[in-house]
ROPAPA-941096 format. One record per residue: x, y, z of N, C-alpha, C in turn. Coordinates in steps of 0.001 Angstrom, whole numbers, padded with zeros to 6 digits, always signed. Each point is the difference from the previous one (the first is absolute). Layout:
BEGIN
XYZXYZXYZ ...
END
This chain:
BEGIN
-020855-023003+023301+000720+001108-000670+000059-000070-001441 -000252+001034-000783+000206-000189-001788+001342-000625-000361 -000038-000242-000930+001613-000443-000978+000948+000709+000293 +001047-000437+000319+001175+001008+000180+000415+000444-002041 +000202+000987-000120+000702+000425-001082+001145+000155+000031 +000892+000754+000649+001316-000230+000719+000396+000059+001061 +000749-001142+000241+000817-000432+000911+001288+000151+000460 +000463+000621+001240+001582+000191+000219-000085-000700+001419 +001018-000685+000002+000459-000991+001144+001616+000047-000092 +000168+000728+001782+001053+000187+000374+001067+000496-001101 -000815+001072-000826+001110+000920-001041+000914+000685+000494 +001335-000121-000306+000482+001156+000264+001233+000584-001345 +000688+001277+000243+000573+000414-001472+001002+001033+000643 +001020-000283-000682+001179+000753+000249+000548+000768-000978 +000780+001289+000105+000700+000952-001029+001374-000127+000412 +000598+000291-000863+001426+000066+000128+000415+001785+000372 +000813+000131+001069+000127+001450+000290+001006+000828-000830 +000535+001062+000268+000960+000577-001012+001401-000470+000278 +000123-000661+001617+001333-000533+000522-000108-001361-000685 -000621-000666-000511-000021-001409-000606-001250-000959+001083 -000148+000583+001256-000794-000993+000977-001458+000045-000371 -000467-001191+000539-001259-000223-000352-001142+000783+001002 -001188+000466-000372-000549+000907+001049-001507-000840-000294 -000604-000338+001475-001186-000422-000423-001296+000684-000221 -000760+000250-000978-001010+000628-000324-001486-000325+000662 -000084-001350-000347-000869-000495+000586+000309-001401+000917 -000682-000359+000926+000384-001260+000724-001472-000842+000795 +000025-001654-000297-000853+000064+000389-001688+000198-000302 -000032+000116-001195-001595+000760-000528-000911-000882-000238 -001029-000348+000723-001142-000481-000151-001259+000402-000319 -000579-000147-001048-001082+000968-000319-000743-000731-001204 -001182-000038-000079-000926-000477-000797-000786+000821-000485 -000748+000091-001561-000720+000817-000423-001403-000874-000475 -000921+000237+000519-001190-001099-000378-000631+000654-000892 -000885-000723-000808-001117+000227-001086-000986+000841+000724 -000406+001147-000865-001262+000481+000529+000664+001249+001319 +001451+000077+000376+000339+001221+000737+000797+001141-000486 -000195+001157+000721+000974+001183-000170+000960-000283+001200 +001400+000123-000208+000612+000559+001265+001060+000874+000269 +000085+000942+000658+000798+001124+000014+001253-000276+000851 +001266+000568-000383+001126-000617+000482+000413+001783+000472 +000446+000156+001196+000389+001421+000666+001333-000270+000589 +000907+000848-000327+001212+000062+000859+001039+001263-000613 +001040+000113+000706+000654+001173-000583+001011-000450-000858 +000361+001319-000684+000751-000095-001351+001018-000930+000443 +000711-001087-001117+001327-000797+000322-000394-001174+000825 -001386-000451+000137-000335-000829+000959+000044-001611-001082 +000364+000304-001121-000332-001184-000976-001212-000072-000698 -001313+000909+000190-000950-000493-000479-000207-000142-001466 +000761+000901-001075-000040-000098-001158+000917-001118-000396 +000631-000628+000676+001150-001378-000232-000927-000848+000283 -000886-000153+000977-000668-000933-000244-001528-000223-000969 -000324+001365-000598-000708-000125-001139+000800-000584-001313 +001120+000480-000008+000542-000535-001393+000551-001613+000344 -000191-000465+001202+000335-001593-000167-001318-000639-000046 -001069+000557+000384-001485-000217-000425+000009-000191-001424 +000354+000886-000655-000164+000327-001526+000938-001035-000852 +001020-000473+000851+001172-000594-000793+000685+000695-000888 +000387+001176+000733+001154+000585-000612+001064+000177+000655 +000043-000455+001182+001432-000434+000301-000398-001260+000765 +001124-000805+000783-000444-001443+000647+000710-000033+001118 -000507-000540+001106+000085-000011+001343+001300-001113+000353 +001044+000577+000690+000944-000525+000830-000436-001308+000662 -000870+000090+000462-000559-001085+001120-001612-000045-000066 -000549-000862+000603-001090-000257-000089-000943-000697-001103 -001383+000083-000197-000831-000219-001240-001000+001276-000393 -000052+000063-001452-000608+001201-000365-001041-000934-000813 -001565-000245+000232-000595-000655-000987-001551+000913-000468 -000121-000587-001151-001268+000738-000741-000731-001089-000411 -001382-000047+000824-000740-001364-000137+000702-001066-000173 +000784-000045+001091+000322-001313+000454+001398-000207-000658 +000259+000461-000966+001297-000253-001174+001214+001279+000299 +001013-000808+000246+001627+000822+000461+000014+001285-001308 +000169+001347+000664+000219+001184-000931+001293-000168-000267 +000582-000387-001641+001536+000041+000020+000018+001772-000983 -000879+000134-000438+000221+001357-000767-001522+000841-000479 +000200+001417-000564-001252+000447+000000-001579-001309-000412 -000778+000890+000674-001224-001059+000174-001141+000744-000749 -000636-001004-000762-000626+000716-001060-001227+000172+000771 -000735-000422+001115-001204+000351+000796+000566+001259+000740 +000914+000636-000077+000122+001121+001218+000396+001087-000777 -000466+001098+000206+000181+001586-000663+000281+000976+001233 +000944+000840-000231+000743+001082+000967-000526+001410-000503 -000461+000775+000590-000130+001694+000079+001130+000466+000499 +000091+001315-000603+001943+000443+001029-000439+001235+000372 +000455+000757+000863-000414+001253+000194+000492+001071-001045 +001030-000418-000495+000633+000893-001022-000845+000106-001414 -001024-000895-000321-000514+000022-001215+000596-001005-000725 +001466+000287-000388+000794-001145-000863-000811+000149-001561 -000321+000971-000293-000587-000077-001549+001397+000390-000963 -000491-000211-001061+001559+000243-001120-000888+001461-000525 +000662+000970+000139-000361+001308-000421-000291+000145-001547 +000734-000824-000749-000133+000242-001397-000962-001124-000822 -000797-000342+001130-001116-001182-000050-001385+000562-000043 -000808-000082-000891-001495+000378+000479-000600-000518+000884 -001069+000301+000657-000878-000840+001174+000026-001417-000723 -000389-000121-000965-000826-001189-000608+001503-001082-000325 +001093+000616-000386+001183-000796-000150+000508-000291+001594 -000291+001070+001208+000653-000655+000614-000831-001250+000955 -001342+000205-000261-000665-000801+000723+000199-001551-000599 -000116-000171-001437+000632-000988-000766+001127-000824+000239 +001237+000800+000675+001410-000551-000288-000156-001570+000872 -000626-000091+001228-000127-001223+000718-000517-001058-000972 -001205-000026-000806-000322-000522-000862+000815-000443-001170 +000500+001066-000510+001133-000413-001356+001226-000651+000653 +000193-000110+001432+001424-000635+000477-000708-001296+000151 -001259-000533-000037-000561-001655+000210-000040-000664-001504 +000160+001203-000675-000479-000560-001664-001255+000383-000481 -001238+000596+000691-000788-000038-000381-000293+001002-001188 -001063-000861-000917+000109+000873-001540-000599+001416-000053 +000547+000592-000984-000276+001562+000214-001501+000263+000178 -000647-000487-000504-001624+000224-000511-000521-000190+001339 +000250-001210+000847-000777-000394+001380+000869+000964+001230 +001377+000189-000216+000617+001168+001150-000856+001254-000302 -000321+000468-001218-000597+001404-000434-001168-000311+000715 -000939-000826-000559-001133+000015+000961-000072-000107+001595 +000953-000914+000712-000033-000276+001538+000651+001638+000587 +000743+000620-000769+000737+001191+000363-001279+000889+000059 -000687+000406-000979-001039+000442+000055-000744+000126+001215 -000692-001281+000422-000665-000234+000941+000406+000236+001201 +001162-000109+000420+000729+000227+001198+000141+001509-000047 +000003+000631-001035+000322+001389+000161-001405+000595+000226 -001287-000433-000636-001406+000390+000329-000210-000277+001398 +000247-001458+001010-000185-000263+000947+000549+000710+001084 +001276+000670-000333+000289+000855+001039-000129+001272-000108 -000773+000542-000830-000564+001439-000028+000918+000907-000910 +000564-000586-001289+000731+000617-000670-000330+000481-001593 -001072-000571-000310-000626-000081-001077+000135+001427-001067 +000475+000209-001112+000618+001014-000757+001033+000305+000205 +000933-000867+000809+001510+001002+000020+000934-001201-000478 -000593-000956-000633+000803-000976-000662+001375+000456-000495 -000149+001095-000552+001213+000236-001085+000817+001191+000684 -000339+000228+001130+000802+001252+000751+001338-000527+000582 +000798+000579+000132+001565-000422+000370-000412+000399+001694 +001043-000543+000726-000048-000037+001534-000016+001518+000732 +000967+001030-001022+000395+001183+000557-001480+001154-000332 -000607-000482-000757-001498+000542-000143-000815-000185+001066 +000185-001004+000899-000965-000411+000816+000349+000645+001290 -000935-000062+000930+000214+000495+001478+000617-001136+000806 +000415+000032+001367+000772-001211+000381-001378-000956+000814 -001260+000400+000204-001021-001518+000148-000243-000265-001445 +000197+000326-001214-000082-000553-001229+000932-000779-000026 +001307+000243+000241+000810-000885-000485+000155-001415+001181 -000429+000548+000640+000231-001273+001301-001486-001113-000626 -000717+000742-000707-001399-000888-000512+000630-000861-001142 +001102+000643-000569+000358-000747-001140+001003-001101+000556 +000692+000171+001005+000563-000883+000661-000725-001486+000513 -001361+000501+000570-000927-001102+000604-000289-000445-001350 -000549+000407-000968-000589-000493-001429+000905-001118-000425 +001456+000451+000009+001028-001019-000684+000022-000956+000705 -000209+000011+001652+000182-000955+001017-001070-001258-000275 -001449+000751-000268-001263-000616+000020-000124-000721-001482 +000743+000495-001273-000469-000818-001285+000398-001168-000030 +001358-000637+000563+000299-001139+000249-000954-001279+000987 -001135+000993+000304-000919-000978+000798+000681-000862+001328 +000347+000364+000799+000959-000629+001353-001029-000165+000807 +000744-001049+000424-000808-000852+001660+000264+001508+000876 +001223+000280-000150+000401+000928+001361+000967+000935-000387 -000799+001346+000415+000742+001413-000161+000592+000321+001148 +001037+000381-000061+001168+000603+000837+000228+001438-000335 -000457+000768+001425+000145+001531-000539+001108+000571+001112 +001363+000601-000536+000761+000578+000353+000043+001463+000428 -001029+000398+000959+000019+001283+000539-000474+000836-001359 -001090-000878-000322-000572+000722-001515-001000+000991+000212 -000317+000403+001139-000197+001581+000335+000324+001193+000509 +001514-000932+000256+000591+001554+001008+000602+001083-000711 +000299+000054-001201+000309+000879-001263-000622+000845-000320 -001708-000127+000527-001307+000653-000459-000060+001086+001012 -000682+001159-000416-000548+000800+001046-001061-000914+000517 -000743+000491+001319-000398-000413+000722-001841-000635-000640 -000539+001073-000577-001194-000103-000665+000038-000862-001102 +001298-000219-000757-000076-000687-001129+000270-001600+000667 +000636+000079+000821+000481-001563+000787-001459-000475+000286 -000526+000763+000869-001309-000452+000558-000931-000545-000942 -000159+000594-001572-000910+000023-000941+000429-001627-000529 +001309-000082-000496+000525-001154-000538-000333-000948+001092 +000296-000016+001343+000190-000923+000825-002024-000621+000181 -000807+000757-000071-001174-000001+000058-000583-000962-001406 +000715+000666-001081-000100-000686-001211+000264-001631+000030 +001109-000340+000597+000818-001066+000157-000892-000976+000436 -000235+000386+001416-001204-000487+000740-001436-000405-000590 -000352+000977-000826-001271-000168-000853+000403-001505-000919 +000885+000497-000627+000720-000973-001215-000227-001601+000975 +000639-000073+000947-000022-000842+000662-001070-001022+000346 -001008+000907+000799-001239-000528+000401-000921-000163-001340 +000243+000495-001035-001087-000482-001077+000899-001214-000354 +000663-000314-000153+000860-001524-000585-000260+000248-001353 +000446+001444-000651+000220+000084-001605+001211-000658-000282 +000687-000362+000901+001541-000672-000655+000165-001302+000621 +001224-000840-000321-000145-001227+000477+000934+000251+001248 +000366+000803+000568+000845+000197+001120-000592-000940+001320 +000786-000596+000382-000725-000920+001343+000830+000911+001057 +001466+000663+000323+000141+000408+001021+000936+001278-000102 +000242+001183+000830+000878+001056-000314+000593+000048+001617 +001319+000283-000617+001050+000481+001172+000408+001556-000177 -000256+000752+001131+000186+001350-000091+001248+000451+000843 +001011+000442-000240+000959+000326+000842-000553+001837-000008 +000309+000120+001300-000352+001718+000012+000468+000356+001348 +000007+001623-000055+000411+000484+001434-001017+000600+000488 -001146+000056-000590-001295+000668+000494-000800-000776+000786 -000097+000271+001233-000727-000756+001007-001465-000293-000348 -000829+001171+000081-001490+000169-000520-000259-000650-001118 +000975-000083-001587-000179-000772-001076-000003-001540+000266 +000868-000508+001090+000206-001522+000003-001167-000153+000741 -000626+000644+000998-001233-000148+000708-001326-000275-000988 -000067+001025-000966-001177-000003-000737+000057-000964-001258 +001171-000442-000465+000056-001019-000897-000057-001217+000617 +000811-000480+001004+000613-001404+000147-000865-000785+001037 +000206-001572-000352-000820-000541+000760+000892-000575+001266 +001359+000216-000431+001316-000413+001030+000946+001209-000017 +000371+000520+001014+001252+000854+000128+000808-000744+000719 +001406+000146-000799+001274-000439+000565+000923+001052+000239 +000647-000229+001116+001303+000883+000524+001062-000614-000380 +001023+001127-000557+001098-001033-000386+000958+000948+000499 +000840-000892+000831+001486+000674+000954+000856-000304-001270 +001299+000772+000883+001085+000320-000963+001275-000946+000665 +000722+000104-000801+001420-000756+000421+000368-001089+000347 -000445-001231-000241-000635-000257-001676-001296+000338+000086 -000696-000078-001448-001403+000398+000322-000927-001415+000150 -001030+000283+000738-000710-001152+000354-001455+000431+000478 -001098-000870+000000-001396+000052+000605+000394+000165+001412 -000713+001524+000700+000319-000203+001502-001308-000146+000563 -001167+000470-001027-001252-000063+000844-000975-000042-001101 -001325-000324+000331-001018-000216-000894-001417+000506+000615 -000763+000802-000908-001166+000425+000477-001093-000581-001238 -001054-000315+000313-000781-000600-000621-001584+000675+000141 -000575+000454-001088-000704+000924-000271-001299-000940-000662 -001046+000360+000739-001500-000575-000782-000939+001003-000380 +000345+000848+000237-001207+001279-000432+000089-000162-001758 -001593+000054-000443-000416-000009-001220+000798+001300-000690 -000255-000351-001438+000835+001686-000838-001180+000122-000731 +000034+001308+000084+000794+001067+000109-000043+000370+001347 +000890+000323+000521-000193+000505+001543+000506+001562+000061 -000987+000190+001012+000125+001809+000180+001038+000405+000787 +001221+000801-000354+000820+000786+000522-000122+000401+001578 -001252+000496-000082-000478+001114+001288-000574-001136+001099 -000316-001429-000093-000407-000764+000678+000469-000361+001352 -000941-000322+000950+000732-000448+001355+000930-000996-000096 -000549-001201-000721+000881-001212-000409+001025+000089-000886 +000156+001072-000774+001209+000242-000942+000961+000753+000808 -000451+001030+000412+001101+000648+000997+000499-000615+000859 -000748-000929+001069+000407-000921+001227+001454-000975-001250 -000317-000488-001181+000953-001195-000349+000971+001034-000572 -000107+001028-000110+001200+001079-000463+000806+000086+001238 -000462+000730+001182+000563-000251+001435+000744-000982+000230 -000647-001462-000515+001025-001121+000586+000646-000378-001140 +000186+000541-001017+001020-000166-001187+001219+000934+000604 -000399+001544+000175+000957+000986+000719+000696-000940+001097 -000884-000469+001099+001276-000735+000828+000572-000952-000077 -000391-000900-000838+000664-000996-000788+001480+000371-000647 +000000+001117-000963+000699+000803-000315+001052+000746+000641 -000361+000624+000955+000893+000443+001225+000544-000623+000710 -000375-001300+000279+000528-001025+000805+001608+000037-000272 +000220-000105-001372+001157+000197-000400+001116+000732+000388 -000676+001033+000464+001239+001261+000445+000336-000671+001410 -001002-000709+000754+000277-000067+001436+000700-001525+000356 +000570-000524-001150+000253-001610-000008+001628+000327+000639 +000561+000816-000056+001189+000134+000535+000220+000418+001547 -001124+000005+000540+000016+000603+001396-000423-001206+000834 +001017-000188+001003-000186-000684+001112-000822+000422+000940 -000229-000971+001256-001210+000635+000968+000615+000939+000646 +001286+000424-000046+000595+000923+000910-000028+001587-000700 -000547-000426-001266+000346+001352-001004+001219+000346-000461 +000965-001114-000114+001052+000203-000517+000192-000728-001511 +000173+001065-000814-000066-000502-001591+001473-001360-000062 -000414-000826-000925+001279-000926-000320-000230-000022-001639 +000392+001039-000487-000440+000307-001269+001756-000620-000796 -000043-000701-000987+001062-000146-000751+000893+001336-000744 +000810+000029-000179+000669+001063-000504-000492+000248-001568 -000536-000435-000728-000418-000005-001105-001531+000107-000071 -000306+000274+001110-001705+000129+000223-000400+000948-000823 -001111-000312-000987-000510+000828-001053-000691+001462+000517 +000933+000926+000352-000539+001019+000640-001508+000544-000839 -000671+000703+000305-001118+000645-000661-000092+001211-000572 -000292-000069-000960+000061+001366-001150-000799+001007+000723 +000597+000638+000579-000919+001069+001244+001157+001348+000154 -000752+000832-000858+001310+001534-000084-000669+000339+001362 +000893+000773+000748+000080+000680+001224-001110+001252+000266 +000030+000674-000946-000799+001337-000076-001560-000507+000167 -000494-001432-000876-001097-000527-000347-000483-000470+001418 +001135-001056+001032-000265-000548+001228-000216+001589+000874 +000605+000881+000101-000214+001170+000791-001314+000332-000283 -000443+000256-001383-001474+000551+000123-001155-001111+000181 +000251-001041-000005-000930-001345+000401-000236+000106+001463 +001221+000166+000784+000230+000172+001370-000768+001221+000766 +000027+001041-000776-000592+001297+000370-001220-000168-000496 -000672-000567-000958-001619+000022-000080-000433-001098+000807 +000588-001016+000347-000368-000693+001233-000439+000222+001035 +000868+001070+000213+000251+000548+001745-001330+001292-000024 -000884+000449-001142-000818+000741+000254-001338-000732+000116 -000864+001148-000187-001260-000715-000032-000414-000173-001607 -000951-001177-000213-000495-000815+000813+000614-000983+000459 +001297-000619-000228+000607-000872+000319+000268-000009+001441 +000715+000960+000328+000306+000072+001637+000840-001053+000256 +001093-000424-001085+000990-000947+000681-000157-001584-000599 -001199-000117-000369-000550-001428-000644-000777+000083-001266 +000475-001024-000806-000852-000273-001325-000512-000950-000431 -000863-000368-000393-000056-001254-001116+000433+000439-001158 +001056-001108-000510+000827+000256-000975-000864+000212-001078 -000877-000511-000647-000886+000076-001139-000617+001563+000064 -000463+000483+001155-000659+000842+000122+001131+001567-000164 +001256-000607+000512+001151+001132-000313+000393+000062-001267 -000181-000979-000815+000573-000148-001564-001210+000799-000719 -000936-000102+000428-001358+000872-000697+000331+001302+000146 +000250+000674+001228+000207+001050+000609+001222+000572-000877 +000831-000299+000253+001754+000152-000941-000133-000061-001634 -001034-000898-000307+000024-000232-001237+001308-000806-000266 +000878-000635+000566+000806-000776-000391-000207-001453-000221 +000565-000807-001019-000204-001265-000405+000328-000895+001289 -000461-001148-000127+000451-000932+000549+001744-000119+000183 +000461-000063-001392+001141-000248-000355+001161+001322+000664 -000534+001108+000582+000443+001007+000238-000097+000254+001482 -001242-000589+000670-000390+000262+001556+000620-001193+000769 +000076-000956-000466+000633-001176+000826+001595-000022+000106 +000574+000465-000972+001251+000319+000273+000129+000896+001061 -000568+001296-000074+000180+000792+001112-000336-000306+001332 -001049-000912-000089-000329-000469+001433+001018-000880+000396 +000815-000901-000480+000814-001057+000177+001191+001034+000386 +000290+001090-000568+001292+000585+000443-000341+000613+001138 -000956+000597+000198-000361+000829+001324+000104-001215+001070 -000598-001193-000202+000341-000970+001275+001080-000654+000317 +000782-000154-001150+001264-000064-000020+001016+000980+000801 -000037+001017-000132+000250+000894+000808-000638+000336+001415 -000377-000498+000439-000966+000267+001400-000743+000948+000127 -000675+000816-001197-000324+001059-000439-001930-000674+000145 -000274-000555-000374-001428-000844+000199+000014-001181+000074 -001210-000313+000472-000456-001694-000262-001126-000524-000610 +000434-000785-000635-001064-000709-000880-000174-001126+000264 -001370-000183+000291-000880-001448+000308-001291-000021-000460 -000391-001183-000136-001708-000097-000403-000308+000622-001444 +000906+000492-000597-000416+000871-000965+000213+001886+000413 +000368+000150+000894-000477+001223+000552+001542+000619+000311 +000217+001094+000070+001001+000713+000505-000026+000994+000934 +001104+000060+000796-000078+000547+001411+001250+000868+000246 +000091+001160+000296+001134+000808+000242+000203-000173+001622 +001678-000363-000213+000482-000441+001298+000431+001512+000927 +000297-000295+001416+000159+000873+000563+001477+000762-000368 +001089-000594-000731+000951+000652-000596-000461+000809-001155 -000899-000997-000721-000786+000643-001425-000659+001640+000702 -000673-000062+000986-000418+001444+000264+001134+001061+000277 +001140-000623+001121+000956+000835-000226+000532+000649-001231 -000026-000742-001084+000792+000127-001106-000948+000911-000610 -001406+000024-000106-000847+000914-000837+000363+001619+000661 +000040-000223+001518-000106+001459+000396+001689+000686+000133 +000611-000822-000546+001488+000431+000327+000625+000965-001044 +000661+000785+000064+000638+001155-001103+000975-001214-000900 +000298+000331-001182+000609-000713-000934+001254-000607+000735 +000864+000975+000632+001361-000545+000331-000137-001164+000845 -000972+000117+000911-000118-001121+001132-000919-001302-000890 -000804+000603-000979-000838-001311-000792+001515-000829-000814 +000866+000604-000576+001372-000765-000500+000699-000720+000569 +000032+000619+001664+000561-000597+000913-000671-001384+000653 -001256-000169-000011-000931-001037+000393-000038-001227-001224 +000158+000902-001497-000148-000954-001109+001268-000927-000039 +001175+000606+000232+001367-000406-000024+000001-001079+000967 -000410+000172+001440+000187-000884+001059-000577-001149-000488 -001381+000000-000471-000897-001212-000223+000485-000858-001103 +000680+000530-000949+000687-000133-001140+000899-001318+000289 +000776+000678+001065+001593-000913+000098-000800-001034+001013 -001046+000056+000849-000599-000779+000998-000620-001397-000787 -000837+000365-001112-000861-000433-000654+000302-000920-001105 +000674+000943-001098+000340-000588-001003+001701-000313-000385 +000246-001405-000107+000928-000768+000418+001339+000555-001237 -000817+000582-001264+001071+000506-000886+000535+001248-000012 -000617+000741+000505+000365+001414+000573+000702-000125+000866 -000140-000708+001268+000944-000574+001004+001643-000451-000090 -000098-000804-001369+001208-000582-000858+000869+000802-000450 -000962+001110-000723+001006+000973-000820+000873+000899+000765 -001071+000382+000942+000588+000973+001214+001078-000657+000625 +000234-001067+000436+001063-000513+000802+000866-000235-001227 -000045-000451-000855+001132-000334-001321+000767+001426-000026 -000826+001139-000153+000668+001355-000078+000730+000025+000993 -000418-000205+001293+000790+000601+001015+001243-000822+000272 +000166-001178-000650+000871-000614+000128+001357+000066-001026 -000492+001310-000895+001478+000170-001083+000410+001180+000586 +001180+000231-000271+000934+001180-000162-000986+001256-000559 -000431-000107-001167-000169+001066-000707-001630+000413+000365 -000864-001021+000609-001315+000059+000228-000678+000260-000809 +000089-000761-001272-000425-000157-001147-000085-001398-000870 -000985-000283-000450+000112-001281-000943-000826+000071-001505 +000591-000456-001020-001100-000398-001017-001092-000858-000029 -000970+000656-000598-001628-000720+000128+000411-001241-000345 +000528-000394-000937+000263-001082-000973+000361-001457+001568 +000307+000545+000817+000721-001176+001101-000946-000271+000511 -001348+000568+000235-001064-000193+000452-001043-000776-000822 +000152+000693-000910-000951-000835-001317+000840-001244-000460 +001176-000476+000431+000212-000967-000181-000543-001078+000884 -000051+000260+001185-000168-000544+001042-001921-000410+000278 -000726+001013-000986-001225-000041-000004-000360-001217-001062 +000828+000116-001079-000325-001025-001102+000137-001515+000686 +000676-000010+001002+000162-001521+000415-001307-000613-000167 -001294+001016+000424-001457-000461+000282-001069+000723-000710 +000415+001231-000849-000710+000234-000767+000472+000129-001608 -001048+000144-000540+000552+000440-001718+000433+001401-000094 +000781+000001-001008+000737+001892-000217-000973+000931+000173 -001266-000055-000676-000882+001072+000301-000716+000459+001221 -000242-001250+000801-000384+000004+001164+000954+000648+001099 +001347-000532-000466+000963+000193+001133+000393+001448-000367 -000123+000384-000817+000186+001835-000327-000790+000916+000613 -001477-000733+000024-001353+000873+000292+000117-000317+001647 +000360-001258+000385-000037+000515+001800+001232+000596+000628 +001275+000012-000551+000786+000877+000192-000317+001536-000347 -000375+000296-000977-000634+001190-000270-000850+000600+001023 -000722-000850+000830-001142+000356+001107+000871+000087+001180 +000735-000714+000163+001319+000204+001114+000677+000961+000002 +000312+000547-001219+000718+001186-000243-000646+001254+000637 -001380-000206-000734-000814+001333+000181-000091+000151+001351 -000404-001347+000613-000834+000785+001124+001597-000141+001355 +000828-000397-000290+001363+000213+000412+000663+001689-000064 -000318+000266-001312+000117+001957-000072-000921+000161+001047 -001250-000272-000059-001139+000989+000661+000485-000173+001395 +000612-000847+000658+000320-000385+001353+001060+000433+000096 +001140+000701-000588+000984+000351+000395+000792-001234+000418 +000003-001058-000302+000956-001292+000220+000997+000244-000985 -000351-000157-001406+001058+000215-000780-000313+000700-000964 +001238+000463-001391-000304+000803-000940+000149-000687-001135 -000250+000515-001137+000061-000836-001233+000425+001056-001032 +000988-000228-000817+000352+000708-000979-000525-000514-001289 -000887+000756-000901-000742-000717-000992+001073+000330-001351 +001192+000380+000338+000782+000214-001625+001038-001050+000437 +000429-000114+001225+001258-000965-000001-000553-001557+000560 -001503+000117+000539-000522-001445+000753+000860-000604+001157 +000333+001198+000595+000724-000321+001463-001160+000020+000949 +000098-000857+001085-000715+000601+001295+000731+000158+001027 -000092+001206+000902+000878+000501+000790-000623+000035+001159 +000576-000010+000931-000346+000410+001616-000496+001876-000052 -000789+000267+000306-000626+001737+000000+001612+000653+000350 -000368+001368-000452+001361+000752+000931-000410+000466+000902 +000314+000065+000985-000216+000776+001290-000421+001511+000004 -001125+000476+000645-000134+001329+000017+000617+000865+000783 -000055+001190-000066+000971+001006+000819-000124-000364+001321 -001152+000150+000742-000059-000468+001376+000472-000970+000476 +000209-001553-001002+000510-000915+000844+001750+000304-000416 +000493+000691-001049+001305+000258+000069+000462+000711+001368 -000705+000953+000282+000113+000862+001025+000073-001084+001472 -000795-000497-000024-000185-000806+000988+001488-001324+000346 +000612-000064-001250+000879-001130-000120+001372+000686+000365 -000248+001632-000557+001515+000540+000087+000190+000709+001024 -001233+000218+001139+000261+001040+001302+000715-001071+001053 +000084-001349+000190+000882-000605+001091+001487+000135-000583 +000270-000177-001229+001267+000409-000515+000794+000925+000050 -000996+000856+000168+000533+001636-000002+000282+000278+001421 -000838-000689+000895+000094+000287+001549+001236-000770+000429 
END
């Protein structure tokens, strides 16, 4: 095995929650980036992937374990490590040349040398002639090239890429990815290793020598897939499609982790509910039920048919499985008998099925409904449930999870929500139910 560039042993990191408690973001993370390899890191949002990159770059320190760069402890920003961010992170008032020179200026490099090195980096990344342009005058792809040039100009050993292509349109992202791989293979830079955080499974398979699957709450490496195919890799080849299927299977295994052999969910109250819109879930079910799928589909093929990204498709698949409307296994999704009933049902029956499954399989929704039933008014402020979720999640994630639970509960008529008051309440009985409850009393 080649020499270790970055090595993490038993690394843990916690942050203080809004209520003052410590929340573990990373726990017992072991990872080594070796010379000459590209590693891709996949996992859901909020799993700690970006925190991991910042630990490696020395921007933050670990609470537990060791972080080493070339055998030496990392105590602060590491000169041999550069980062490329999703948001480009350019200074809008500086030209391309000035943005690229920033890292060199911070290191005290003389003006003449930094100008020459910045010009070389700009040419290397394909932006010659744009040295004097401002970021607002560039396309998204060009702005990201500036970010990459700024990272490469300091001649790093290691390049950390945090969702570097996800803010770009598909074609621009693919072109920039191919250019980066060509740069890597040509050895025109001193780079010895690349770590790519991504949501795009195909991108990870096409780029990486190893793909790591990150688990959440707290973040840790859950699975690893080694890829020995030479680059460049044909995305349509049997070998690549097979690897993509394998990664999909590893990724969707997370959705099944809370299910016992009897099929009963044992999910925590603060389970990170997937970001899945009900209408899109229904559309996906309806599409699955029709030819050519007829109830079962390969997830990569379904993604191509629907033009959904992995970051959109996987949460929908997880949500459908969570509610018992589909099963996900080995990278395939299949409609359950209940899912077929759901597709064939009218809207009122769909809402009834959805509500029943929500109360059965989502502990947070069941807790909200039970709490409302215990109050005289039948309503509670959303802050009561946010406070509970913040014991396990940060503020932003707690708000997101509660919002998903509210939207699902509203559709299933499990409870209602007042957008102006912030109150969650039991649904008002309809006229038929009121008549049923009044008739025995009148008789």
